[in-house]
C-alpha positions in Angstrom: 0.0 0.0 0.0 1.4 3.6 -0.6 0.2 6.6 0.9 -2.3 7.7 -1.4 -4.2 4.5 -0.6 -3.7 5.0 3.0 -4.9 8.3 3.0 -7.9 7.3 1.4 -8.3 4.6 4.1 -8.3 7.1 6.6 -10.9 9.0 5.2 -13.2 6.0 5.1 -12.5 4.9 8.6 -13.0 8.6 9.8 -16.5 8.7 8.2 -16.0 10.8 5.3 -18.3 10.2 2.8 -17.4 12.9 0.0 -14.2 14.0 -1.4 -13.8 17.5 -2.7 -12.0 19.0 -5.0 -10.0 19.7 -8.4 -7.6 17.5 -9.8 -4.6 16.6 -10.5 -4.3 14.9 -6.8 -4.0 11.4 -6.5 -6.7 10.8 -4.2 -8.5 11.7 -7.6 -6.2 10.7 -10.4 -5.8 7.0 -9.3 -9.4 6.5 -7.8 -8.0 5.7 -4.6 -10.9 7.6 -2.5 -13.7 6.0 -5.1 -12.2 2.7 -4.3 -12.2 3.1 -0.2 -15.7 4.1 -0.6 -15.4 7.9 -0.7 -17.3 9.7 -3.3 -15.3 12.4 -5.2 -17.0 15.3 -6.0 -15.0 17.5 -8.8 -16.1 21.0 -8.6 -15.4 23.7 -11.5 -13.3 25.7 -8.8 -11.4 24.9 -5.8 -13.2 27.3 -3.5 -16.5 26.0 -3.9 -15.2 22.5 -3.4 -13.9 23.7 0.3 -17.2 25.8 0.8 -19.4 22.0 0.5 -17.0 20.4 2.7 -17.7 23.3 5.0 -21.3 22.6 4.7 -21.2 19.1 5.7 -19.1 19.4 8.9 -21.9 22.6 9.7 -24.8 20.6 8.8 -23.6 17.3 10.7 -22.8 19.1 14.2 -19.2 18.4 13.2 -20.2 14.5 13.6 -18.8 14.4 9.8 -15.6 16.0 8.9 -15.9 17.1 5.1 -12.7 16.7 3.2 -11.0 18.3 0.6 -7.8 17.5 -2.1 -6.6 19.6 -4.7 -3.3 20.1 -6.9 0.2 21.5 -5.8 0.4 25.2 -7.0 -2.2 26.7 -8.4 -4.5 24.5 -6.7 -3.3 25.4 -3.2 -3.0 29.0 -4.3 -6.6 29.2 -5.6 -8.4 27.4 -2.5 -6.7 29.1 0.3 -9.5 31.6 0.2 -12.0 28.9 1.0 -10.2 27.5 3.8 -10.0 30.9 5.1 -13.7 31.5 4.8 -14.0 28.2 7.0 -11.4 29.1 9.6 -13.5 32.1 10.0 -16.8 30.9 10.4 -15.4 27.8 12.6 -15.9 25.1 10.3 -14.5 21.5 10.4 -12.9 20.5 7.5 -9.6 18.7 6.2 -7.7 19.7 3.4 -5.1 17.5 1.8 -3.4 19.9 -0.9 -0.7 18.1 -3.0 2.7 19.9 -2.3 5.8 19.7 -4.5 8.4 17.4 -4.4 10.4 17.1 -1.1 13.5 18.3 -2.7 11.7 21.6 -4.1 9.2 22.2 -1.4 11.1 25.4 -0.2 12.6 26.5 -3.3 11.6 29.8 -4.7 8.7 30.4 -5.9 7.2 27.2 -4.7 3.8 27.7 -3.4 4.4 26.1 0.1 1.3 24.9 2.0 2.9 24.3 5.1 4.2 28.0 5.3 1.0 29.7 3.8 -1.9 27.9 5.4 -1.0 28.4 9.1 -2.8 31.5 9.6 -6.0 30.3 8.6 -5.7 26.7 10.1 -6.1 25.1 13.1 -3.5 22.6 12.6 -1.0 22.6 9.8 1.7 19.7 8.6 3.5 18.6 6.0 3.9 14.7 5.5 7.3 14.5 4.8 7.5 10.8 6.4 5.5 8.1 4.6 5.4 6.0 7.7 3.6 9.0 9.7 0.6 9.2 7.4 -1.3 7.4 10.0 -0.8 9.8 13.2 -0.5 12.6 10.7 -4.0 11.9 9.6 -5.3 11.2 12.5 -4.2 14.6 14.1 -5.8 16.6 11.5 -9.1 14.8 12.3 -8.6 15.0 15.6 -7.8 18.9 15.8 -10.7 19.5 13.3 -13.3 17.8 15.5 -12.3 18.6 19.1 -12.5 21.9 20.5 -13.8 25.3 18.5 -14.1 23.4 15.0 -12.1 25.0 12.3 -9.8 23.7 9.2 -6.8 21.2 9.3 -4.3 21.0 6.4 -2.1 18.4 5.9 0.0 19.2 2.8 1.2 16.1 1.0 4.4 16.4 -1.1 3.9 15.0 -4.6 6.6 12.3 -4.5 5.1 11.1 -1.0 1.6 10.2 -2.3 3.3 7.2 -4.5 5.9 6.0 -1.3 5.0 2.5 -0.3 4.7 2.0 3.3 7.1 -0.6 4.7 4.7 -1.7 7.3 1.3 -3.0 7.1 -1.1 -0.2 7.3 -3.4 -0.1 10.3 -5.2 3.0 11.2 -7.3 3.8 14.6 -9.6 6.9 13.6 -10.0 10.0 16.1 -12.4 10.4 18.6 -14.8 13.7 19.7 -14.5 14.6 23.2 -16.3 17.2 25.2 -15.9 19.5 28.2 -18.3 21.4 30.6 -17.7 24.5 32.2 -16.5 24.9 35.7 -19.3 24.1 38.5 -18.1 27.5 40.4 -18.5 29.4 37.3 -21.9 28.0 36.8 -23.0 28.8 40.3 -22.2 32.6 39.8 -23.9 32.6 36.2 -27.0 30.8 37.5 -27.3 33.5 40.3 -26.8 36.1 38.2 -29.3 35.0 35.5 -32.0 34.3 38.2 -31.6 37.9 39.8 -31.8 39.5 36.2 -35.1 42.1 35.8 -34.5 42.1 32.1 -32.0 39.2 30.6 -31.3 38.4 27.1 -29.9 35.1 25.8 -27.5 35.3 23.1 -26.8 32.0 21.1 -24.3 31.3 18.8 -23.0 28.6 16.5 -21.9 26.8 19.4 -25.5 25.6 20.6 -25.7 24.0 16.6 -22.5 22.0 17.1 -23.1 20.6 20.4 -27.0 20.1 19.5 -28.3 22.4 22.8 -31.4 23.4 21.2 -33.6 21.7 23.3 -31.6 22.7 26.3 -31.3 26.5 24.8 -35.2 26.1 24.8 -35.8 25.2 28.0 -33.5 27.8 29.9 -35.0 30.3 28.3 -38.5 29.2 29.3 -37.1 28.5 32.9 -35.8 32.4 33.0 -39.0 33.6 31.0 -36.2 35.6 28.8 -36.2 36.3 24.9 -33.7 34.6 23.0 -31.7 36.3 19.8 -29.2 34.8 18.1 -26.1 35.4 15.9 -26.2 35.3 12.2 -23.9 31.8 12.5 -26.4 30.4 15.5 -29.9 31.4 13.6 -32.1 28.5 13.6 -30.5 27.7 16.8 -33.7 29.0 18.8 -37.3 28.6 16.8 -38.3 32.2 15.5 -41.5 31.3 15.8 -41.3 30.9 19.4 -43.0 33.6 21.5 -39.5 34.6 23.1 -37.5 34.9 19.9 -36.2 37.9 18.9 -34.9 36.9 15.9 -30.9 37.2 14.4 -28.6 39.9 15.2 -26.6 41.1 11.8 -26.2 44.1 9.7 -29.9 44.1 9.3 -32.1 42.5 12.0 -35.6 43.0 13.4 -36.8 45.5 15.6 -37.7 43.8 18.5 -34.1 42.6 18.9 -32.3 45.9 19.3 -35.3 47.3 21.2 -34.7 44.2 23.8 -31.0 44.7 23.9 -31.2 48.6 24.4 -32.9 47.8 27.8 -31.3 44.6 29.1 -29.6 44.3 32.5 -28.0 40.9 31.6 -26.9 39.4 28.6 -26.2 35.7 28.3 -23.9 34.5 25.4 -23.7 31.1 24.9 -21.6 29.3 22.2 -20.6 32.6 20.7 -17.5 34.7 20.2 -18.8 38.0 21.0 -16.3 39.2 18.0 -17.0 42.5 16.7 -18.2 42.9 13.5 -20.5 44.7 11.4 -22.5 41.4 10.7 -22.9 40.4 14.5 -24.2 42.2 18.0 -23.2 44.9 19.4 -23.0 44.4 23.2 -25.1 46.9 25.2 -23.3 49.1 27.3 -24.3 48.9 30.8 -25.2 45.2 31.1 -23.3 42.6 32.8 -22.3 40.2 30.2 -22.4 36.3 30.9 -20.3 34.9 28.4 -20.2 30.8 27.8 -17.8 29.6 24.9 -15.9 26.5 24.0 -13.0 28.5 22.9 -11.5 30.4 26.3 -9.5 32.5 23.9 -12.7 34.2 22.9 -13.3 35.4 26.6 -12.9 39.0 27.2 -11.3 39.2 23.5 -13.8 42.0 22.1 -16.3 42.3 25.0 -15.7 42.5 28.6 -17.5 39.7 30.3 -18.7 40.0 33.7 -18.6 36.4 34.2 -17.5 33.6 31.8 -17.9 29.8 31.7 -15.8 27.6 29.1 -17.0 24.4 27.7 -19.6 22.7 25.3 -22.8 24.5 24.9 -25.0 21.8 25.8 -23.2 20.6 28.9 -23.0 24.5 29.9 -26.8 24.9 29.4 -27.6 21.5 31.3 -25.4 22.6 34.4 -27.3 26.1 34.7 -30.6 24.2 34.4 -29.6 22.4 37.1 -28.1 24.9 39.5 -31.3 27.1 38.4 -33.4 24.3 39.8 -34.6 26.1 43.0 -33.5 29.3 42.4 -36.4 30.6 40.1 -39.8 29.8 40.4 -41.6 27.6 38.0 -43.9 30.5 36.7 -42.3 33.7 37.4 -45.0 35.9 36.1 -43.3 37.7 33.6 -43.1 35.3 30.0 -46.7 36.5 29.0 -45.5 40.2 29.6 -42.2 39.7 27.9 -43.9 37.5 24.7 -46.8 40.8 24.3 -43.8 43.2 24.5 -42.3 41.1 21.8 -44.9 40.8 19.4 -45.9 44.7 20.0 -42.5 45.8 18.6 -42.2 42.9 16.2 -45.6 44.2 14.5 -44.9 47.9 14.9 -41.9 46.9 12.8 -43.3 44.8 10.1 -45.7 47.6 9.5 -42.7 50.0 8.5 -41.6 47.1 6.2 -45.2 45.6 4.7 -45.1 48.0 1.6 -41.8 46.7 0.4 -42.5 43.1 1.7 -45.7 43.3 -0.8 -44.7 45.7 -3.2 -46.3 45.4 -6.6 -43.6 47.7 -8.1 -41.6 47.1 -11.3 -38.4 46.0 -11.3 -39.7 43.6 -8.2 -38.5 44.7 -4.8 -36.0 42.3 -3.5 -38.0 42.3 -0.2 -40.8 41.1 -2.1 -38.8 38.2 -3.1 -38.0 37.3 0.9 -41.7 37.4 1.3 -42.6 35.0 -0.7 -40.1 32.6 -0.4 -41.1 33.1 3.4 -44.6 32.1 2.5 -44.4 29.3 0.3 -41.3 27.0 1.7 -42.1 24.6 4.2 -40.3 25.6 7.3 -39.9 22.0 8.4 -38.0 20.9 5.3 -35.7 23.6 4.1 -32.2 24.7 4.7 -31.5 28.2 3.2 -28.3 30.6 3.3 -27.8 33.9 1.4 -25.0 35.4 -0.1 -22.5 38.0 0.9 -23.8 41.8 0.7 -27.5 42.9 0.5 -28.9 39.0 -0.3 -27.9 38.5 3.6 -29.2 42.0 4.4 -32.9 41.2 2.8 -33.1 37.6 3.8 -32.0 37.4 7.6 -34.6 39.5 9.2 -37.3 38.3 7.2 -37.1 35.0 6.7 -38.3 32.9 9.7 -37.0 29.7 10.5 -38.4 27.3 13.0 -36.0 24.1 13.0 -32.1 23.6 13.6 -29.6 23.8 11.0 -32.1 25.3 8.6 -30.4 28.5 7.9 -26.6 28.5 7.2 -25.6 32.5 8.4 -22.1 33.7 7.9 -20.6 36.8 8.0 -17.2 36.8 10.2 -15.4 37.0 6.3 -17.5 37.8 3.6 -16.4 36.4 0.2 -18.8 36.4 -2.4 -20.3 33.2 -3.9 -19.8 31.2 -0.6 -23.9 30.8 -0.7 -23.5 28.2 -3.9 -21.1 26.0 -2.3 -22.8 25.9 1.0 -26.2 24.7 -0.6 -24.7 22.4 -2.9 -23.3 20.4 0.6 -26.5 21.0 2.4 -28.0 19.0 -0.3 -25.7 16.2 0.1 -26.3 16.3 3.6 -30.1 16.5 3.6 -31.3 15.1 -0.1 -34.8 15.1 1.3 -34.7 18.6 2.0 -35.4 21.9 0.0 -31.9 23.6 -0.4 -31.9 27.2 -1.2 -29.1 29.8 -2.0 -30.0 33.5 -2.6 -27.4 35.9 -4.3 -26.8 38.6 -5.9 -24.7 40.2 -9.1 -21.6 40.1 -7.8 -21.8 36.3 -6.1 -23.0 34.7 -8.8 -20.2 36.2 -11.2 -17.7 34.8 -8.5 -19.2 31.0 -8.9 -22.1 30.4 -11.1 -20.2 27.9 -13.3 -20.4 25.3 -10.4 -24.4 25.3 -11.5 -22.8 22.6 -14.0 -21.1 21.1 -11.0 -25.1 20.5 -9.5 -26.2 19.5 -12.7 -23.6 17.1 -13.3 -23.5 15.8 -9.8 -27.5 15.1 -9.5 -27.3 18.0 -6.9 -31.2 19.4 -7.1 -30.9 22.9 -5.4 -33.1 25.9 -5.7 -30.8 28.9 -6.5 -32.9 32.4 -6.5 -30.8 35.5 -7.9 -31.6 38.9 -7.1 -30.5 40.8 -10.3 -30.7 44.3 -10.4 -27.7 44.7 -12.8 -25.3 46.3 -10.3 -23.0 45.3 -7.5 -24.6 46.2 -4.4 -24.6 49.8 -3.6 -21.3 50.4 -5.2 -22.7 51.8 -8.3 -20.8 48.9 -10.4 -22.7 47.9 -13.2 -23.0 44.0 -14.6 -24.9 42.3 -17.1 -25.9 38.9 -18.0 -28.9 36.8 -18.8 -28.3 34.4 -16.2 -31.2 31.8 -16.8 -29.8 31.3 -20.0 -26.7 30.7 -18.3 -28.2 28.1 -15.9 -29.8 26.2 -19.0 -26.8 26.5 -20.7 -25.4 24.5 -17.5 -27.5 22.1 -17.5 -30.1 23.6 -14.8 -33.7 24.8 -15.2 -33.8 28.3 -15.3 -36.2 31.1 -15.4 -36.3 35.1 -15.5 -39.0 36.7 -13.5 -40.0 40.5 -14.3 -43.6 40.6 -13.0 -44.0 40.4 -9.4 -47.5 38.7 -10.0 -45.7 35.7 -11.4 -43.2 35.2 -8.8 -44.6 33.0 -6.4 -45.6 30.9 -9.3 -42.0 31.0 -10.6 -40.4 29.9 -7.2 -43.1 27.0 -7.0 -42.0 25.7 -10.5 -38.5 26.1 -9.7 -39.2 23.7 -6.5 -40.7 21.2 -8.8 -37.9 21.2 -10.8 -35.8 20.0 -7.5 -38.5 17.8 -6.8 -37.8 16.2 -10.1 -34.0 15.9 -9.5 -32.8 19.2 -11.7 -31.1 22.0 -10.2 -33.1 25.2 -10.9 -32.4 29.5 -10.9 -34.8 31.8 -10.8 -33.5 35.1 -12.0 -35.5 38.0 -10.5 -34.9 41.4 -11.8 -35.1 43.7 -8.9 -35.0 47.1 -7.9 -31.7 48.6 -6.7 -32.9 48.5 -3.0 -30.4 50.0 -0.5 -32.8 50.5 2.5 -31.6 48.0 5.4 -33.5 47.1 8.5 -31.1 49.0 11.2 -32.9 49.7 14.1 -29.7 49.7 16.3 -28.7 52.4 14.5 -32.2 54.5 14.8 
């Protein structure tokens, strides 16, 4: 057995179902991955392949780790952006780029992944010793699985791939372990939460990875406290729940800003509190109770009054145990809090109703979001936005009810990320309707991978908001993208009449149910107004 075959075996034993990437890489070229039972999916560009691997980890709560492989040189150069995106969004992947032969690894101007990827990976190694293939791959998967999920990189020089192993190869896969918070910290945090008059719970992506959705809901109902989520955490708490405030982002619901302004305690669970235009601005004067898996997040951007380090579900369960007896079964404020949320929400929605139901042409993009929100079965959908206005239109107004039904992102904002995420989502959830919403900038970056969706039988629904411009940058773009989609083997339809919008979306859904990827290109107005109640 050579190193290439051994790596393929490690992928199988680590539970990897898909290897995404672009040749030339021996894992593809020799069919070693396929022969090991790992489906190879070749995309039209490396970045999309990384994005697909990213989605696998996020939508399985880290139980599966997406794998990626590419060519030495240009392949590694092209894919570094996708790995950086996964790093910023805390997604577990294992990247296996080929490298130049060992003798040329450090010869200028050769691109060295070991050096170049260190700033955007959790672990980064070069496999120089063929006999170390097992331990090297196990370290990579263990790093991706444990603690804060992030990419691991193993660069394999070309000549090492084809080196025969001297010993019989046996592999023991990595294990995932969870750790809980210090009991003393739990006691202090529980006391603070029990005494709070206007607490707000802020849930991040860590709740998804910990599968802590039920415990989060129980905590909110125990405290009778409203719950907001980060953009990455959106869908960790059902947004049809009376205590839901929606997701914090560059644009957000009115009720979220209202309650944050008046909070005396904010409990962040499974979040980083990273300062970003696409996240939460911590309210001044409120006590911050910060629970996170990664201790480097503590006091990084927001100074906490109390902090807990550990898995989000274990932390929530420990807090619930500690709160038992500290708070009454009925504190008497749940109905008042829910009524206040609904009053503010109705007032906020009333301000946006004209745009959400607009009959204007070109079609208002908020009308597109409203149609999607009303048509889609929320129990059977996974949806994501792209960078820029599609994110800002969708996040506040598309209500999600099921865990992992929304892939939010924004720590970095690479255009075109949403397509790969949606394709990966469809592989993980073949029974669900998987949707990406994108604009002119994003579709220009990665649209050719609609051909990958058609070729690999990944029937997603893609909604293109086409205003022939790059966001609000006054950068004109063109193209008939419905025709492009048809040329790439998908169903394509252009919509210009708002009265035809709902029917077109339905036709697109029907195409996906029949196994064909669909692109609905909606000619939209150049809308620039965003829901920014935090700035009012």
